[in-house]
C-alpha positions in Angstrom: 41.1 66.7 130.2 43.4 63.8 129.9 41.1 61.0 128.7 39.9 60.9 125.2 37.3 58.5 123.8 37.2 58.1 120.1 34.2 56.5 118.3 31.0 57.1 116.5 28.0 58.9 118.0 25.6 56.2 116.8 27.7 53.3 118.1 25.9 51.5 120.9 29.2 50.3 122.5 30.6 53.8 122.5 27.4 55.0 124.2 27.8 52.3 126.9 31.4 53.4 127.4 30.5 57.0 127.7 27.7 56.2 130.2 30.0 54.1 132.3 32.6 56.9 132.4 29.9 59.4 133.4 28.4 57.1 136.1 31.8 56.7 137.6 32.7 60.4 137.5 35.5 59.9 135.0 36.2 63.2 133.1 36.6 62.6 129.4 36.2 64.1 126.0 34.4 62.2 123.2 35.6 62.6 119.6 33.5 61.2 116.7 36.0 60.2 114.2 33.6 60.6 111.3 33.2 64.3 112.2 36.8 64.8 113.2 39.0 62.4 111.1 42.0 61.0 113.0 45.3 62.0 111.5 47.4 59.3 109.9 50.2 59.7 112.5 47.7 59.1 115.3 46.3 56.0 113.6 49.8 54.7 113.3 50.4 55.4 117.0 47.2 53.6 117.9 48.2 50.6 115.7 51.6 50.4 117.3 50.1 50.6 120.8 47.6 47.7 120.2 49.8 45.4 118.1 49.3 46.6 114.6 46.6 47.5 112.2 45.2 44.0 112.2 44.4 44.5 115.9 43.0 48.0 115.4 40.6 47.1 112.6 37.3 45.3 113.3 37.2 42.5 110.7 33.9 41.1 111.9 31.8 44.2 111.2 29.7 44.8 108.1 32.0 47.6 106.9 34.9 45.1 106.6 32.7 42.4 105.1 31.4 44.8 102.5 34.8 45.9 101.3 36.0 44.6 97.9 38.5 41.8 98.4 41.2 43.9 96.8 40.8 46.4 99.6 41.2 43.9 102.4 45.0 43.5 102.1 46.7 46.9 102.6 50.4 46.5 102.2 51.6 49.5 104.1 50.9 52.0 106.8 49.9 54.6 104.2 47.4 52.2 102.6 45.9 51.3 106.0 45.5 54.9 107.0 43.9 55.8 103.6 41.5 52.8 104.0 40.5 53.9 107.6 40.2 57.5 106.5 37.7 56.4 103.8 35.9 53.9 106.2 36.3 55.2 109.8 33.9 52.5 111.0 36.7 50.0 110.4 38.3 51.0 113.7 37.3 48.9 116.7 35.2 51.0 119.0 35.6 52.8 121.3 39.3 53.8 121.3 40.2 55.0 124.8 43.4 57.1 125.1 44.6 57.7 128.6 46.8 60.6 129.9 49.8 58.3 129.8 49.3 57.7 126.1 48.1 54.1 126.5 45.5 53.0 124.0 42.6 50.6 124.8 40.1 49.1 122.4 36.5 48.2 123.0 34.4 48.4 126.1 33.4 46.1 128.9 32.9 46.7 132.6 35.9 44.6 133.6 38.3 46.5 131.3 37.1 49.9 132.5 37.0 48.9 136.1 40.6 47.8 135.9 41.7 51.0 134.2 39.8 53.4 136.6 
């Protein structure tokens, strides 16, 4: 299986993405990153692929808003990965990783139709 979808089981957007893939016959594997934490090296790869940790992290969600102000300014890759490891819901969802290694964030019909 060459397509991996990372997200959270209870995330509505992840559910919509998975249903879209199923409806269109796209074979994929779903990984809940609360249950199976994403290794720091993978988080770094994702961040590099999407334009940095600022692009990878959802700053509009309640998890981010509830962080202490001192936690909202990680100064290094190591600090970002520790923060995400502690708060996996900070990552924009879903994270779609294709066989070619490309990384795509979020879900909408137009994005997925263009990819598949």
